[in-house]
N, C-alpha and C positions, 0 to 999 in steps of 0.2 A: 569458608563456610564448612561446618562439620558434617560428617555423615549422619544420616538420620532415617534411612530407609524410606518408608512412606511418609514419615513426618517431615520429609523435605518439602512437603506442601506448605508447612508453616514457615520454613526458612524462606521459600519463594514468596510467601505472602508478606513477610517482613521486608524483604528486598523491594517488592513492588510498592509498598507504602513508603519506603525510604526515598525512592525515586520521585514519587508524587510529592512528598514533603519538600524535597530539595527544589523541585520545579516551582512549587508554590512560594517557597522562600525567595527564589530568584525573581519571580514575577512581582512579588511585593517589594523587593529591594530595588528593582528597576522602575518602579512607578506604574506598573500595569494595572494596579488595583486602586488607583486614586479615587475612582468613582465609588468604591466601596468604603472609602474613608481610611484606607491604609496609607499612612504617611511614610514615604521611603526613608525620611530622616529618623524614624523610630526603629527601623529594621537594622540589625547588625550588618555592617557592610563587608561581610566575609564572602569570599568566592570559594565554593566547595567543589572540588573535582575528584572523581574516583579514578585513580591512575591504573589500578589493577584489581582483578578479582580472582580468587582461587578457592578450591574446596576439595573435599574427598567424598566419593560416593554420591549420595543425594546432594551434598553441597556443591560438588563439581558440576552436576547437571543444572542446578539452580543458577550457578555462576555462568555457565556456558550459554544457557538459553537466555539468561538475563542480558548478557552481552549482545547476543544476536537481536533480541527485542529492542535494545537501545539503538542498534545500528539500523533497524528497520523503521523508517519514519512513517510507515503505514499503520503503526500501532496507535489506535485511538481509544481513550478510556471508555469503559462501559459503566453506565450508571445503574443503580438499583431501580426496579420498576416503581417502587414507592419508598419514600424515606421522610423522616420528620425534620422540621427546621432545626438546625443546629447539629444534626447528625451527619456522619460521613455518607455522602451520596454516591461516591465512586465505588463500584463493585470491584473493578480491577483496573489498574492504571496501564498495565502492559498486558493486553489480552493473550499474547502468545504464552506467557508464563502461566496464566490461569488455565488456559486450555490444556496445557501440558500436564499440569498436576491435578486438576479438578475435573475438567469436562471430559476429556478423552479416555482416561483410564477407567475401566469398569468391567465388572463381571458380565453385565448384560447391557448391550448398546441401547442408549436412550436418545430421544430427539433426532437430530440429524446424523448422529454417529451410526456407522454401518458395520463396525467391527468391534468385537469385545474379546475378553480373555477366555470365554467358554466356547467360542467357536473353534472349529477344527480346520480352518483355512491353511494353517501351517503344514497340514498333512496332505494337502491337495497337489503339491508339487514343489519344485525348487523355486525360490523367490527370484525376482529380477535382481541382477547384479548391482545396479545402481541403488536399489532400495534395501539391500541386505545389511541394515545397520546392526542387526544382532549376530552377524557373521555365522550363519548356519549354512551358507551356500557351499562351503568346502567340506561339509560332512556328507559323504556319499555312502550309500549302503553297498554291501557286497552283492555280487551278482545273484539274483534270485531272491534277495532279502527285501523286505518292505522298507520304506523310507524311515530312517531312525527318528525316534521322538527325542527332540533336543530340549524340550521344556514341558513341564506339566500343564502350563497354561499356554494359550496361543501367543507365540512370540511375534507374530505378524503385527499385532497391535502396537508393540513397541517400535517396530519398523515404521508404522504409519505415524506414530507420535513424533518420532525423530525426524521423519521426512517433512512433516508440517512445521515442526519447530525450527528447522534449519532453512526453511524456504525464505528467501530474501527477494521477493518479487519487486518491492519498492526500490531496493538498492540496485538490482539488476536493470530495472527500467531507467533509473537515473544514470547508470553507467552507459547504457545503450544510447540515451539521449546525448550524452557528452561525446561519444564516439561518432555519432551521426553528425553532430555539430562540427566536429573537427575533420570530418571526411576520412575516418580511420577504420572503417569497417566495410567488408565486402557485402554485396547483396543490396546495397542502397545506391546503386548507380542511377543518376538522374536522367530523365529523358532528354535526348538531344534536341537542339533548335527550339527550346521553349521560349526563347526571347528574354529570359530572366537570368540574373546573376546566380550562379550555383550556390554561393555562400548564403544568399538571401533565402533560397529554397531550403537549404539545410538548417538555417536558423529557425524557420517556421516548423519544419518537421521535428526538430528537437523539442520544441515547445508542445507539439501535439503528442509526443511520447511522454512528456513530463507526468510522472505518476501522482503528482499532487492534485491533478485535475482529472475528472472523468470526461468532460467535454469543454471545449474552448470556444470563445467568440472572437471575432475579428479584432475588436478593441483590445482584448486581453493579449492576444497573440502579437499585435503590433507593439504594445508596451513592453512585453517580455523580450521580444526579439530585437527591439530597437529599430523598427522599420515603420514606414508610413502605412496607413490602412489600405491604400490602393495597391501597394506591392503585395501585402498579405492576401488580398482578395485574388490577385493574379496567381499567386502560388497555390491557393486553394482550388482555383479553377483548373490548374494543371493537374493537381492531385485527383480531381474528379473527372478528368478527361479519359478518353479511350486508351491513350498512351500509358496511363497509370494502372489500368485494369490488371489485377493479379500481381501487381508489384508491391513491394514493402511500403512505398510512399503513397499508395492509394488512399484517398480521403473519403470518409463517410460523413454525410450530413444528417443530423437528427430530423426525421420527417415531421415530427410534431411541431417543429419550429419553422417549417418552410413558409408558413403564411404570416410570420411575424413581420411587422412593418419596419422594425429596426434591424437592418441587415448587419450593422456593426456590433450590436450587443445582444440582440434577441435570437439570431440564428446560431446554432451550435454545431461544432464539428469535432471529429476525432479521426484517427487512422482506422482503416477497415479492420486491422488486426486487433483493435481495441473496442470494436463495436460491441455494445452490451447485448447480452442474451435477451430472448423474448420475455422471460419472466421479469428481468430487471427493467426492461423498457416499459412493460405494462405497469409496474409499480411506480416508476418515475412519472409516467403520464397520468396515472390515477392520482398520485400525490399532487401533481400540478393542478388537476381539476379540483381536488379536495381543498387546496389552498384558495382557489378562485371562488368556490362556492361557500365554504365555511369561513374563509378569512382568518383561520386560526393556524397556529403552529402545529405541524404534523409531528407525530411521534416517530423519531428516527429509528427506533427499535423495530417497528413493524411496517413502517412506510418510509423507506430510505429516500434520501434526496441526493441527486448527483452533485459532485463537487465541480463547480463551474466558476468562470471569472465573475467577479462582483460587478454589478451595474455601476455606471458612472466612471469607468476606467479612463484615465487620461491617455491621450494619444502621443504624449511627449516621448521623446527618445530617452531611454535610460541607459546607464552604464551596464555593459554586459558583465557576467561573472568572470572571475579570474580564469584565464586560460581559454575563454571562449573566443570565437571569431569576432573581431572588432568591426562593427558597422562603419562604413565610410562616412566621412564628415559631411558629404552632400546629401545624406538622407535626413529628412525632416519628419 
């Protein structure tokens, strides 16, 4: 990808649409759009893979952030608020790219953004070493001199953009889940004398860490971990006991589901470290009430819905992922 200064936003936009087009092609080729009338037999049966990406200047930024966005499975397409039938409804397919080139850079901060190019926060002191992506930390003034100006515009905004673009929360959570499952990380020592197999506990904890979900139910955990529901309930009980208080494996139970009569699918759990904030909990609860009263589909843009296990999950044992701890044959 060539250098283009601020026109790198166009390069990034083309790359974003390319990934969307390739995904749509793959979905049609594998028969995922049969209900829409797309016959896989009419789709060219090519498999397209991007082996490498490179670029210069703006192109290098677009390529690097594009690679990071593809690695981060937490990237979900954002749709336009309104669109006409037959028109492109996806505003951006990889939001991380769109935010980097369109949303965050600005002379005046708008919306949820708190930093812009015209602020003077870069003159307030030296930056944190971990967040000094613009490499201004090593520029120190002579004794008695003021902090040197390294940029006409506020370079801290570029640091903030880079920090957000390179954040891989989904990938980190996935790695943590795998380490917990394999018992290869410190700080996750299990409580003694729980009466449960340690591997069983770690399998459930790994699924509670799974970043694909905000909240889990017993049925979903049992299917994903390859355990019976009774064992999962015992593990959750240990996670909510006094022995788990303040530990990494402490479990939180969503209070608005406490009265649900279906303990296997209606009651929801997560780790205390992943407990949603007050605002998110309020929006989730209000959205649930909205669905019950109106019976309509809520707008995800302004009333988010938590990612949870789908109802009707089977309790059958499934094969674990490659490299995961294998459930014993006596588990049903």
